[in-house]
Each structure stands twice: as C-alpha cells, then as structure tokens.
BANULUM-150125 format. One record per residue: residue in one letter; x negated, y negated, z negated of N, C-alpha, C in turn. Coordinates in pm, whole numbers, plus 50000, padded with zeros to 5 digits. Layout:
! BANULUM-150125
aXYZXYZXYZ;...
***
This chain:
! BANULUM-150125
m055504921833776054534910833774055194898433713;n054494891933621054974879633560054294867633625;v055104858033667054604846433742054954833733668;f053964824933651054204811733593053954801333701;m054914792433719054834782833828055054768633779;i054304759433834054594745233816055294740633944;g056504735433929057254730734045058264740634099;g058784749234016059694759634062061074754834101;t061424742334070062744737234109062654728534235;g061464726634288061294718934410061664727134532;l061624720834648062024727334773061274740334797;l059944739934784059124751634815059024761334699;g058864755934579058784764534462060054772634441;c061194766434467062474773234453062584784834553;e062144782434675062174793034777061264804634737;a060094801334683059174811834638059774819834523;a060424812734430061034819634315062104829334362;k062904825334460063944834334513063334847334562;v062284846034644061674857934703061044866734596;l060334860634504059664868234398060674875734311;i061764869034277062784875234193063464886734269;e063714884534400064304895234481063404907534485;k062094905334472061144916434474060944922634336;g061674917534237061634923434104060654917134007;h060084905734042059124899133954059834889333861;k059214886533749059744876833653059074863333678;v059874852833689059344839533719059754829633609;t058754822533560058964811533465058384798933527;s059084787833513058594775433573058754763533481;v057744755033484057854741833424058124732133537;a059104723433519059474713933623060014701233559;l059914690333634060424677633584061944676833598;p062624671733496064054669133510064244656533595;p065444654433649066594663333641066584673533753;l067434683533741067584693133849068394686733962;p068004689434088068804684134200070204690134199;v071214681734214072604686234208072904695634325;g073394707434292073804716834396072704725634449;a071484724034400070364732134450070544746834410;p070274756034503070454770434474069264776134398;i069044771134278067924775734196068294789134132;p067454799234146067794812534093068104812233944;k069244817633906069624817633765068704826533682;e068014835933749067114844933678065784838333641;m065484826833698064224820033667064324812533535;d063364814733448063294807333322062714793533352;i063464783033323063054769533357062824761333231;i061674754833224061344745633116061284731733177;l062284723533149062364710233209061564700233126;e060284699833152059374690833082058224687133174;d057464676933136056254673033205055094680733142;i054524690033216053464698433160052224690133124;n052074678733190050924670133161050994664333019;k052174664532960052344659032825052244669932718;k052034682232760051864693132665050394694832630;s050134699032508048754701332465048214713932531;d046894715532528046284727632584046794740132512;a047004738932381047514750232304048924754132350;e049734744132379051104746832426051084753132565;v050194748232652050074753932786049584768432777;e048664770832683048144784432664049264794032626;e050154789632540051274798132499052184801132618;l052384791232704053224793232822052624803232919;l051294803032931050604811433029050374825732980;k050434827832851050174841232798051154851432855;g050634863032892051464873832943051784872933091;n051254862833159051494861333302050334866833383;d050674872033500049674877733590049214867633696;v050134858633736049864849433847050314835333809;f049514825533849049864811433833050054805333972;i051164798333992051444791734119051564776734097;f050794769134174050864754534169051634749634291;a052934746834270053794742234378054204727834354;a053284720034300053544705934270052564697434352;g052324685234308051404676434379052124667434478;v051364659434550051924649834645051184650834778;d051854646334885051194646035015050974631735060;e050544630135186050134616935234051304607535256;r052524612535252053684604035277054174596735153;v053624600135037053974593134914053024581234899;e053584569434880052764557234878052304553734737;f051054548534729050464544534602049684531634620;p049504524034512048614512434517047164517034514;a046254507934541044814511134540044334512934396;p043354522034376042784531134475043594544134481;v043994548034601044884559334619044244572434574;m042914573434579042234585734538042494589034392;d042694578834310042984581234168044284589034152;y045264586034237046564592734228046484606934285;y045754608434394045594621934450044854631034351;y043864625434284043154633234183044094636934069;k044884627334024045794629533911046814640433941;f047374640334062048474649434093048044662634158;n046944662534233046574674234312045344681734261;v044484674934187043214681134147043124683133996;a043364672533921043204673133775044024684233708;p045284686633751046034697433686045364711033697;l044684713433810044004726233829042734727033744;e042014716033735040824715833650041184718633504;r042354714533464042784716733326043344730733306;i044174735533398044914747833376044124760433412;f043254759833511042504771833548041704777933433;p040984769833354040274775833241041204782733142;i042394777133124043364783233033043884796333094;c044114796333225044534808533294043534819833268;k042264816533286041224826733269041124831333124;k041334822133032041244825332891042304835532850;v043524834132904044624842832862044804854932953;g043964856233056044004868233139044854867533264;v045244855533308045924854333437044954858933546;k045404867333634044504873633731044254865233857;r045264858133902045094850734027046014838534031;a045684829734126046454817334142046764815234289;v047884808434314048254804234448048494789234442;v047824781834529047914767234530048424762534666;l049404753734664049934748334788049084736534831;g048364738334942047484728034994047994722435125;s047074717735210047444710935334046624715835452;y047274716235569046524720035688045584709135735;f045614697535671044624687435701043244691435648;s043224700135547041954706035505041414714935615;y042304722935672041934731635784041364723535899;l042024712335934041554703836043040204697636009;s040034693335885038764687135845037594696635863;k037824709435832036764719435847036604723735993;l037704723536066037664727436207036954717036293;r037114704236257036554693336336035674684136250;p034524689336204033624680936124033124668736199;d033114669536332032664658336415033534645936399;m034794647636357035714636436342035534629136209;k034764635036117034494628835986035794624235918;l036764633135915038094629735867038134626835718;t037304633635640037314631335495036684617835460;d035864612435550035284599135527036314588235552;k037234590835642038194580535685039544581535614;n039884593435564041214595635510041154601135367;p041484592935268041424597535129042234610135103;y043374611535169044204623435145043474636035189;f042814635635303042044647035351040944650435251;k040274640235203039194642235107039704648834980;s040874644434934041424649934809041804664634825;r042294668334941042674682334963041434691434972;i040364686235029039114693835030038594695234887;q038674684634809038264685134668039094695534593;q040384696134623041264705834559040784720134588;e040434722634713039954735934750038634739134681;q037784729034670036474731234605036654734834458;v037604728434392037894731734252038404746034241;c039294749834331039834763434329038724773834348;e037834771234441036754780734468035794781634350;a035544770334284034584770034173035014778634055;f036314780334037036804787933922036944802933951;c036764806934075036934821034109035724829334065;d036004841234015034964850833979035554864833989;d034904874633931035374888433942036724890733876;s037094882133782038354884133709039464874433749;f039144864833834040134854533870039964850734018;s041054852034094041024848434236042024837234264;c041834830534376042734819534411042884818634563;a044124817234607044414814934748045044801134763;v044444792734847045034779834881045744781435014;l047014778235017047804779235140047764765535210;e047084764935324046944752435398048194750535485;l049174743835426050514742935485050644731335583;p051324733635696051564723035794052894716135763;y053524710335865054814703935845055884714635821;i056744711735725057734721535677059134715535693;f060044723835743061414719035766062414727835691;g063464721235648064494727435566064854717735456;t065964719835392066424710435290066834717735163;q066874710135056067394714934929068504705434887;p069714710334865070804701434823070394692634705;g070674679734717070404670534608069024664134612;r068144668734703066784663334706066504656534841;k065854645034836065564637134956064454643535038;p064684646135167063614651535250062514641135273;v061324645835304060214636535329060294630335467;w061214635235551061244630735691061934617435711;t062344610735603062864597135618061784587935674;v060524591335650059394583535704059434583535856;l059704595135915059784596136061060944587836114;i062084588436047063254580536091062884565836097;e062204561135994061784547035990060844543736105;q059964552936141058994550536247059644549436385;i060564558536414061114559036550062364550436570;k063004546436460064254539036472064054525736545;m062874519936531062614507036596062584508236749;m062494520536800062504522436946063854526936999;d064864527236913066184532036955066784523737068;s066464511037071067044502237174066354503737309;l065214510437311064484512637437065024524937508;p064814525937639065274537937713064334549837698;f063314548237617062334559037596061664557137460;t060934567337418060174566637293058714569137324;l057864560537272056424562037289055874570037172;y055104580537203054594589137097053324596137145;p052474600337051051234607137089051484620037167;a050444624937232050574636337323050314649837257;g049894649837132049494662337066050674670637019;g050404678636917051444687236862051034692536727;t051884700336666051624705036530052144719136505;a051514725736412052054738036357053174734536260;m054094743736240055214741236148055824754536104;l056674753836004057434765335959058584760535873;t059484769635837060634765935756060304767835608;c061084761435524060844762735380061064777135333;r061994784235397062194798335361060934806435388;q060284803635501059044810735535057914807135439;v057884794835393056884791035293057084799135165;g058344800735124058634808835007058134823035023;q058324828735141057844842335168056324843135160;v055654833135214054194833035215053634831435073;i054254822634994053814820834856053944834034779;a055074840534796055284853334727054274863734773;g054004864034904053024873434956051634871034901;a051264858334889049944854934834049874858334686;a050994856734614051034859934472050854874834448;e051374882834539051284897434524049944903034572;r049254895334654048034900534719046894901834619;e046374913634608045264916034515043944915534592;k043514903434622042264901434693041334893034607;a040134897634588039184890834500038674878034564;g038264868734478037584856734523038504845734571;f037924836534646038624824734695038984826334842;d040144821134878040564821535017041384809135048;a041044802335157041854791235207042484795935337;i043814796735340044504803335451045344793235529;p045024790735657045854781935739047184788835770;i048284781935743049604787835755050444780435860;g051054787935948051964782336047052704793636115;m053944791036157054714801236230055034796836372;y055174783736391055534778636523054614767036559;n054224766236685053414755136737054254747336837;m054354734336817055254726336900054614713036936;k054714709337063054244696137107055194685437051;w054644673437032055454662836974056674659337060;d056534659537193057674655837276058814665937263;q058484678737251059504688937229060164687037093;f059354684336992059874681936857060824669936855;l060444659136920061254647036916062594648836987;k062634657237088063914659737153064904666137055;i064404675136970065254681136867065664670436766;v064714661636732065004650836636066104641736688;y066004637536813067004628436869068364635236881;a068364647936915069644655236921070274655736782;a069444657736679069944658036541070484644536499;r069964634036556070434620436523071654616536605;g072144625536690073324622836770073064615036895;m071814614736941071444607037059071164615937180;g071474628637168071294637737281069914643837287;y069834655037360068574662537369067674657437481;n068194648737567067444644737687066734631237673;r066514626837551065774614437529064414615237599;k064044604737670062764604537740061644601337641;i060654610037635059504608137547058284605537634;v057654594237615056484590437694055234591937608;s054354600937649053114603137574052154591537596;v051574586737486050664575337495049284579337442;p048224573637498046874576537448046654569937312;p045714574937234045464569537100045254554537097;i044594549037198044284534637197045564526237194;m046614530937262047874523437262048544524137125;m048504535737064049114537136932048354528936828;k047044528036845046244520236750046634505536752;m047004500436869047434486436877048684484236792;g049564494136791050764492936712050514494336563;m049364499636525049034501636384048634488836312;v048394478336386048034465436325049154460936231;k050404462336276051544458336192051634467136068;v051324479936083051374489135969050354485035863;v049154481935909048084477735817048484464835745;m049064455535818049504442835758050604445235655;d051504454635686052584457935593052034464135465;y051074473435479050454479335361049794468635275;k049104459535340048404448835267049404440035193;k050504436835258051524428335197052144435135075;r052374448335084052994455734975051974461634877;k050704458834902049594463534817049564478834809;i049744485034927049714499534938048354503834991;d047794514234929046534520134975046884533235046;s046724533635176047164545135254046244557135236;g046864568935228046084581235220045474585235352;m046024579635461045494582135594045174568835660;d044014567735720043624555735790044544553835910;p045344543035913046284541036024045614540936160;f044354536536165043654535936294043014549336331;n042984558736237042504572236266043664581636298;l044854578136249046034586436269046324589236417;p046224579536508046474582536650045554593336706;d044304593336665043384603836712043794617536660;i044274617836536044714630536477045964635736547;m046914626636573048164630836634048034634036782;d046914630736840046644634136980046144648536994;i045844654836880045334668536878046484678636874;d046314689836941047234701036924046784708636800;l047314704636686046894710836560047724723436537;f047384733636615048134746136615047434756736529;i048224766136478047704776736391048284790236437;n047444800136443047884813636476048804818836365;n049984823636401050934827836298050634841436237;a049534847536278049174860536221048914859536071;y048364848236027048064846535885049364846235803;a050354838635852051634837635781052354851035781;k052344857935894053024870935903052384881135810;e051064880535799050354889735710050814888135566;l051204875935530051664873235394053174874935378;g053834879435484055244882835470056244873735537;a055804863435609056744854435675057454861735789;t058764859935797059564865835904060174854735988;e060734858436102061284848536194062424840636130;d062544828136172063594819336123063954809636235;d065014802136217065484792636318064864778936292;i063724776436353063014763836329063794751836383;d064484753536497065264742436552066374738336455;a067024748136395068094745136299067524738436174;a066344742836130065704736936012065314722436038;i064774719736157064434705836193065704697436197;t066734702636261068004695336275068574691436139;e068604700936046069144698135913068284688035838;s066964689435849066044680135781066254665835831;i066394664335962066554651036021067934645335989;r068944653735992070304649035962070374643235821;i069834650535723069864645735585068934633535568;s067824633635637066884622235629067534609535683;e068274610835792068984599335850070004593935751;e070734602835687071724598435588071044591535470;a069924597035426069194591035315068644577435354;f068104576435475067554563735522068644552935531;n069834556935575070934547435590071654544635458;g071284552035351071874549535221073254555335201;t073634564935286074974570735273075004582135171;v073824586835127073764596935022072684592834922;q072874596634798071894593834693071234606934654;l069934607934673069204620334650067984617934562;l067524628634498066314627734417065094625334504;e064244616234462063004613434534061944623934497;m060944625534584059824634234555058994628434442;k058574637034348057734632634236056424640134237;g055424634034177054144640534172053834646934037;e054344640833930053964645933797055124652733729;
***
C-alpha cells in the first residue's frame, strides 16, 4: 500500500509512518522544514520539505498519483492562539486543505483518507443541548471539517476522521503543547492545594495514535466514519497528581475540585488578557468550565479495533510535562507547533 501524508514529520504523523513502514507500506510525506533535531523520523519515509499550500494543483496531483491512501496529520488545535476572527485560521489550516486535496485524490484514484480530528466534535454531537458549536469556534471548525470529509465520500472514496482526545508523549526537538497547562497551574504553586474542575478526559499516547492512524489507513470500509478514539479515561485530580510528580512536587499534591461557577470567576482575567493581546479564543473561556466539569470519557474498544495496544500512559504524561516545564522555563529551545 502506498500512503501519502501531510505532516509526516510531526509528533503523530511520525508515529503513524513508523507503524505503516513496519507493516511493509510505502510512505511519502510533505512537511514543513526544519526537521526537529534528534527526532526518530523513519529513514524509509520519503520526505518533501515544502509547504504544500504553495504548490499548484498540478504539482499536488503528481505527488498523489500512485497512492492508495491520503493521511492528513496537520492542522491546529484550540491551544494555538490567533487574532480575530479565529474561524478564518481554523478554516485555513483544518478545512481548506481538504476541500482542495480531496478532489485531486479522487481524480488520481486514491481510495481512502484518514483525517486527524478532535474529540470535541464527538462531545458536540453527544451533547447538542450544550450548543457547543455556537459558543466555541474551534468546535464549530472541527464539525465543519467532518462535514467536508463526509461530502466527498462515495463508492470509490472513503474517509475516516479520528476524533482524538488529549495525547501524551514527546518528539525530540519539538515543543509539547502542554506548556499551556504549566502556565495555568504554576500560579497556584504557592498555595497548599490546586483548584481544578471535577471532570475528566479520555487520553492516549502518541504511539497509540500512530497505531490507530495506521489501522484506519489499512481499513477497507466504504463511506464516511467519525471514530471517537481513547485508550484511558482519567479524572482531572488523578491526572494532576501525575503532573505535579513530574514537576518534582510529589504525588500527594492536594487537588480541590471546584464547581464551574468558581472557575468562571477566574476566567475574567483570561478574557481581559486575550483582549489586551488581541487574541480571539477558539474556546469560550466562560464555557470551558462547563466542558471541563464533564467526564469526557471514550470506550477504548474503538481504538483497540484499529490496532492500539497497551502503553504506559503515566510515563507518557510524565515525559510530556517534564519537557513542557523545561520549555516554559526557557531551559531548552524547541520547534513550535505550526499549522501550515
């Protein structure tokens, strides 16, 4: 099987390439330079270090010819900040590339696609009563992404969107996204406890994401599918104990669960900060406490069906937080996450 991927040198794309190559498939990827220093990128992967958005349709067509599967392992999530209107950026990075490339895929005979999405799409569909897409541009953009994927599916072209939750693990040379969490909780370090929502989240390791991507790429299932992915479900207080241990503050940090109304009061400063820096948030800060109060858990049967195997989630969290702390403190220089 020949696979063409956008984002094959990133944390998740690289993991998928490893698994696919181990299974005997040929992988070609377009990715933005530079390569992260020390990253274990498979030497067997053909890498084109260019911005695919700057290539003509004819050039993209040549790249896609002879491939069976297209994988979109690029895009941005809600933790990347943009000026207003933020929807323009989500469309540019998460939706527009698919609207452009899917017709070319179908033209040259690519059979199926795998797109890395978000479990916030899963939540939006699970809880329509919360009207999450009305309040959170990022949620809306991910639903739009799924709608585009479904619209292009027919008897000759299928697409699976992987609705991914929080992911832990690191890639040498690349900055983890969890520096945002360090910034959030560091202000409470001087207190004898940490105030945090009572909910929880699904999660998995980057290695498991690679396995799931490869499994979806190999799966010969017709039509469109949006698959909620998760291997472990963890309450926030349990997660934070691992975080504090990784930061060298011990595993017995007291975590006090707070109701959404209390967290919303603290969001006033966040909103003022966004306004001062002219940032348009992908998530409504006053809606975030309600979301984090939910046990956003996922049955791991879906991930296992696609090939995910057991991994050490505690170790993956620990490593992610350790590197994030170093990046936050400026003791290491790492590549930032990019969208294009």
